[in-house]
N, C-alpha and C positions, 0 to 999 in steps of 0.2 A: 229231444226235449224242446228244442226251439220251435219245431213245427207245432207241438202241442200248445205251446204258449201263444203262438200267433193264431192258431185256430180258435182257441178260447177267447182271444182278444176280439176276433171278428164276430163271434157269437155274442159277446157282451155289447159291442158297438151296435149291433142290429136289433137288440131286443129292448122292450119297454115294460111298462108297469103291468103287474098282475097281482092277484091275491097271494098273501103269504101262505106257503106250506112249509112244514117244519122238518127240514133235513136233520135237525138236531135229534129227532126221534130215533136215529140209528146210533147215537153216541152212548157207549156203555157208561154206567155210573162209575166204573173204576178208572176212567180216563182222568189223568191229572192235568192235562192241557187241552183246551178247546178254543180254537180260533174261529170267529164268525165274520165273514166278509160280505158286506151289503153291496153286491155288485151293481145293482140298479142305481143306488145313491152315488157310488164312485163314478160310473159312466156319465151320469148327468152332471156331476160337479166338474169332471174333467173335460166336459164338452166334446167327448170323443166322436159323437155323430157328426159334428161339423169339421173336426180336424183330421179324421182318418184318411180321407181321400188325398190330402196334401202332405202327409207325413212321409219324409224320405226313407225312414227306417222300414216302414211297411212296404213301400214301393220296392226297396232293395230286396226284401224277403220274397216278395211276389216274383221278381225277376229270377232270383236264385231257385225258387221252387219250380218255376215253369221249365227251367233248364235241367233240373234233377229228376223230377218224377211227374210225368204227364198225368197219371191216374190220380195222384194226390192233388195235383194242381186243379184238375176238373172238379174234384170234391170240394176243394177250397172255394173255387168260383161259385159252385152251387150254394154253399153255405154263406158266402158273401152276399149272394142274391137273396137268400132266405135263410137266416141264421137258425131258424127252428128245424131245418132239415138235418141238423146235427143230432137232433133227438134230445138235446139238453135244454133245460129251462133255467138259464142263469139270471133270470129276472128276480129270483129269490136268493137268499143267502147261500153261499158255500160254507160248509162247516169242515174244518180240519181238526183232527184230534189224534191223540196217541192211545195205543192199546198195549197193555203189559200182559204177556203170557209166559209164565214160567221163566221170568227174568229176561225175556226177549221183548224187544220193542217193535211195534208196528205203527205205521202212520196211516190214518184213514182219511179219506176225503168223501164227504157225503154231499149230494146235491139232488135236486128234483129232475125227474125225467119229463120231457115233452112227448117223446115217442120212443119206447124201448127198442123197437126194431131198428129205427133209424140210428139210434145211438150205437147199437151193436155193430152196424155196417161202418159207421164212422170210425170207431175205435179199432176195428179189425184192419181197415185200410191204412190207418195211421201206423199201426205197429208193423204191418207188412212192409211198409216203405222203409222202416228202420231194420229190415231183415229179421223181424221177430214174428213168427206165426203164433196165433193164439188157438189153443184147444177150446172147444165149446161143449158145455153139457147143460141140458135142461134139468133144473132142480125142481123141487116142489114149490112152485109159485114164482120162480125167478130163473134167469139165465146166468150162467157162470162161465167166465172166460179166464184162462191163465196161460202162461207161456208154455208152448209145447216142449221146449228144450229144458224148461225148469232151471234156467241159468241164474235166475234171481227169484226170490220169494215175492210173487205179485199176483194179484187177482182183481177182476172186475165182476161185480154182480149188479143186475138191473132187472126191474120189472116195468110196468107201465107208469109207475109213480116215482120210483126211487132209483138212485144210482149210488153204488158204494164201491170205492177203490181202496184196496189195502196194499201197502208196500212194506216188506220186512226190512227193518233197519238193523236188527240184531244179527251179528255174524254167525250165530249158531242156529238161527231159525231155519227150520225146514218148511218146504212148500206145504206139506201135510198139516203142519200147525196152523198155517195161515188159512188153509181150506176150512179147517174146523172152526176157526174164529169167524170166518165169513159166514158160515152156516148159522152159527150161534146168533150173530147180529141180525142177519136177514130173516131168520125165523122167530126172532123175539124171545129167544130162550135165555135171557139174562135180565138184570135190572138196568134200567136206562136213566141217563142224566135228566131226561124230561120229567122224571118223577120227583126230582129234587126241587122244592119250592124256591130255594135260593137261585138255582139255575134258571128257573122260569122268570124270576125277577131280572136276572141278568139279561135274558133274551128280550124282555120288554123294554129294557133301558139301552139296548145295544146302539153303538154308533156306526160310523162308516166301516170301521174295523174294531172288533172287540176280542178280548182274550180273557178266558175263565180258567183259573188255575186252582187246583185243589190238592190236598195232601191226605188222601183217604187211606193210604197204606204205607206211609213213609216209615213208621216205627217198625213194621214188619220187614221192609226192605233193608233199611239201615241197621236194624238189630241183628240181621244175619251176617253182617260184616264184622268179623272178629276184632280188627283194629279199632273200629268205631265203638263197638260195645265195651271195649276195655277202657277207652278214654272217657266216654259219657255214660252216665247211668241210664237204666231202663226208663226211669221217670222222665228224663229229659226227652228221650225218643218219643214217649207217649204224648208229650206236649205238642209234637209236630203233626199229629193226626187231626183230620177234620178242620183244617184252616183253609180259608179261601180268599182269593183276591180276584177282583173284577176290574178290567181296564177297558176304557172306551176311547177310541181316537176319532176325532171329527175334524174335517177340513172346512174351514170358514173362509170368508173373504180376505181378511187381513191377518189371519193366524191359523195355526194348527194346534188343537187343544187335546190333551190327554187327561182324562179323569180316572182315578183309581181309588178303589175301596177295598179294605181288608176286613174279613170277618173271622175272628179267632174263636176257638172252641172255649167252652166255659172254664175248663181246667186252666188253660193258659191265661184267660182274663183274670181269674182268681189269683193266679200266681203274680201277675203284673201288679194287681192291687196290693198284694202282700209285700212286694218289693217296693211299693211306693212309686211305681212308674206312672207319670202323668205329664201331660203337656203343660208348658208354662211359657210365658211371653219372654222374648229376647230383651235383655236389659238395655234400656235406651241410654243410660248415663255413660256407659263405657264406650259407646259408639263415637263419642266426641273426640276420642284419641286417634281414631282411624281417619286416613285421608279419604276425601270424597271421590275423587276421580280415579277410575280403575276400569280394567277390561272385564272384571268379574267381582262379585261380592257374595258372601254366604254367611248366614247366621243360623244358629240352632240353640234350642233350650229345652231340656227335659229334666224333670226331677226324678231322681232315682236314689233309693235307699235300699239297704239290705243286699247289695251286690255280692259281698263276700259270702253271706249266708247262701245265696242262690248258687254260687260257684261250688261251694262245699256240697250242696245237695245234688248237683248235677254231675260231679266227678264220678268217674267209672270205678272199676275194681282194682286199679293199680295203686297198691298201698304206698309204694315208693313215691309216686307222683303226689299223693295226698300229703305225705310227710314233708316233702320238699316245699309244697305250697304253704303249709302252716309255718314252716321255718322262715320262709321269705316274708310272710305277713308279719311275723313277730319281729324279725330283724330290722325291717324297714318301716315298722310301725304304720303299716298300710291303712289300718282303720282310721287313725287320726289324720293321715294324709288325705284320704277321700273326704273326710269331713271338712278339710281346709279348702277344697276346691268345689266349684259348681259346674255342672254341665250346661253352662250358659256362655256361649262364645260367638265370635264373629271373625271373619277374615276378608281382607280386600286384596285382590291381585291387581297390581298396577300395570305391570308391563313384563315383557320378556327381553332381557338385555344381555349383551355379551360382557362377561367379567373375566378378569385374570383368575386363573385357577391352576393349582399344581396337579389337578386331576384331569386336565384337558387331554383329549386323545388325538391320535393321528398327527402328532407334531404341532398341534395348535397350542397357543399359550392362553387362549380364552375358551369359554364354553358358555352355552345359553344358561341363563339363570333367572329365576323368578324374582321379581321385585314385588314383595308382598309385606303385609302386616296382619298379624293374628292376635286377638285379645281374648282373655278368659276371666270371668269373674271369680274372685277368691274370698274366703271368709277369714283366713288366718295367715297373715304374711309371715310371721315368725316360723310357723310350721313348714311353709314352703321353702324358706331360706335354710332351715335346718336340714331338710331333705337334700337340697342342692349342694350344701357345703359340708355336710357331715355324714348323712346316711348312705349316700351312694359310694361304691367302691373307690371311685376317683372323683374328688370334688370338682365342680364345674369351674373352669378358668374364668377369672374375673378381671375386668378392665374398668377401674373406677366404679361407677354405680351399676355397671352392666355385666352380665355373664356373656362371654364370647364362645359361642358354639360353632366353631369353624366358619367365622365371619357372619354368623346369624346371631343377632343380639337379643338377649332376654332381659327385660326389665320387670322387676317385682315391685308393684306399688302397694298401697294400703288396701285397695278394694279390687284390683285387677292386676293381671300380669300380661305382658306383651312380648311376643316373639316376632322379630322383623328383620328383613335384610337391610333396613335403613337405620344406621346408627343414630342419626339426628332425631328420627322419629322416636326411637327407644329412649333417648335422653329426655325428650319432651314428655313422654309418658312418665318417666320416673319423677320428674319435677312438676307433674300435674299440669303440664301445658298442652294446649290443643294445637293442631296444625292450622295453617292459615285457611285451608279449605277442608272442613271437617265432614265426615259422613253424617253426623247428627243433623237432623232436620231435612235430610234428603228424602226423596220418594222411596228409596230402598229402605232407609231407616224407619220410615213411617209404616211400611209393610211388615218389617221385622217386629214392630211393636204390637202386632195383632196375630202373629203366627208362632208356632214352635220351631218351624224350619222355613228358611227363605233363601233362595239362591237366584242370581241372575248373571247373564253373561252377554256382553256386547259382541255381536257377531260381525262387526265391520273390521275385517282384517287390516285395512289401511291404517287403522289407529295403532296397530302393533307392528312396529318397523321390522322386527326380526321375522315375524310370520310373512309380512308382505314381501320382504326381500327373498324369502325362501321359495317363492313361486317361480318356476322356470318361465323364461320369456315366452316360450312356445305355448304354454298353458295359460298365460295371463289373460287373454281375451275371454276364455271360458270362466276362469276364476272370477274375473271382474263382474260378469253377468250374475253369477250366483251370490257374490258378495253384496251386490246392490239389492238383491232380492231378500236375503236373510237380514233381519234387524237385530233381534234379541231373543234369548231363551230365558224363561223365568219359571221357577218351581216354588210352589207354596204348599205348606202342610199345616193345617189348623189343629189337628189332633193326631192321635196315634193310629187312626184308621183310614183317614181320607187325605189325598193330596191332589194337586192339580199342576200339570206341566204345560206351559204354553210357548210355542214357537211363533214369535211375531214376524211377519213378512211385510214387504212393501205392498201397500194397497194399490193394486193395478186396475180396480174396478171389476174384477172377476174373482171367482173362487181361487183359493191358493193352489188347489190341485190342478186346475186348468192352467195356471201359470207355471207350475212344475213341469207339466207335459210340454208346454211351449219351450221352456228353457232346456229340457232334455232333448227336444228336437233340434233346437238351435245348436246345442253342444255337439250333437251327432253330426250335424252339417259342417260345423267348424272342424271337427276332428277328421272327417273324410276329406275335406279340403286340404288339410295339412298332409295327409297321407298321399 
């Protein structure tokens, strides 16, 4: 497999721009996962054309290949001289997808051919070097290759324009099943993803790496599982069908950004409307009780009503479970409890510290513990207190104004409640006092004020003593390189369908992917020096 990886790498490095052809035309509509890799964009952003000749990892592979297999090494050198001799046109996207056939899974890889005959010679030489001879058969309009020994379900089909590889991932899959699927796809005897307008939009918006997921047959698959169908109703399983998500990953100069969008079916959208599910802004007033400085912060807010009715509707056929659920709702007055709280909350993770603990293992008296503070908005303090002190089987232990949950302190105020590892902070909250350095007014708080979900994490490990000390001395030079490169990760979601995740990196004056390649090469060199 390493040979295949390096061969494709050399083909990528040597190729350049061409017009788009659509390898996605081979993806069946039943595929639930489709990955699209824009190899041309990745090669350009990684600056591989300039770097390959000086990369120690490629040089080491070439030396190893020359000593192992002279025939493959000659092929490698020919492709290095002219990548198109491999017969593959990797200047256009590679498409990777799954195929489900009779509860067996296959993985497909589709790409464009430059010269079908050259590709056939390349793939046969590579597999021969791995002691795997391929049988060959001329089909109607394409050539089909598969392992002579049939030791694993695998096949390659190609013509002058297209290449399709199928690999059987299901342990019950027979080679004959794969052969049939290959013929179906190559002959166009099925419905294809390219006929889906939503998928066409996805392809038009694709990034450097994109992922399309769909749930076209989940109710059928999950409904056949007896334990699942007994726990969840048929109605719930039907809500799973025909929902899609589209993810696009792009490498920029000072960041790596991932955009995602969900498209739900009409029935599910109507149900969410019925439940009152909608985005709402994170409450700014409660943030004043949280400390500003921390390694990570997260906040979320979503309005939801009708939860209990939805649970009742979606429960399966187990009458005993239904009865126990209703008894619990009545006993603990869950309906009024849900009315007393809001799904509007925030948390700050300050540090990881060593604390005395009776649960510490391996003879230690301390164990790593999160220093944190979490806050949630509430509507009815008296109802929360009643639940904590009377409704639960064992009342929460109380110390003064606070509830002590195994050295985690819970403060219930008039408009919010706080759970924290810091007793002083909990006391401040109960007495409506703010810490000296508050999260309110910070950049993170400002972003929370316009989103339903926000999270960020500082990736400078040197600021977290426990993590910094856990790095072995031998690995520290490599860890320091990556630590200096990675700055912060941030996730924002404005509504229930779209979100954005951004990994910020140190601006080196070049694309982030190029810098990642450089750091990977430097890491490889440092590791080989140590060995």
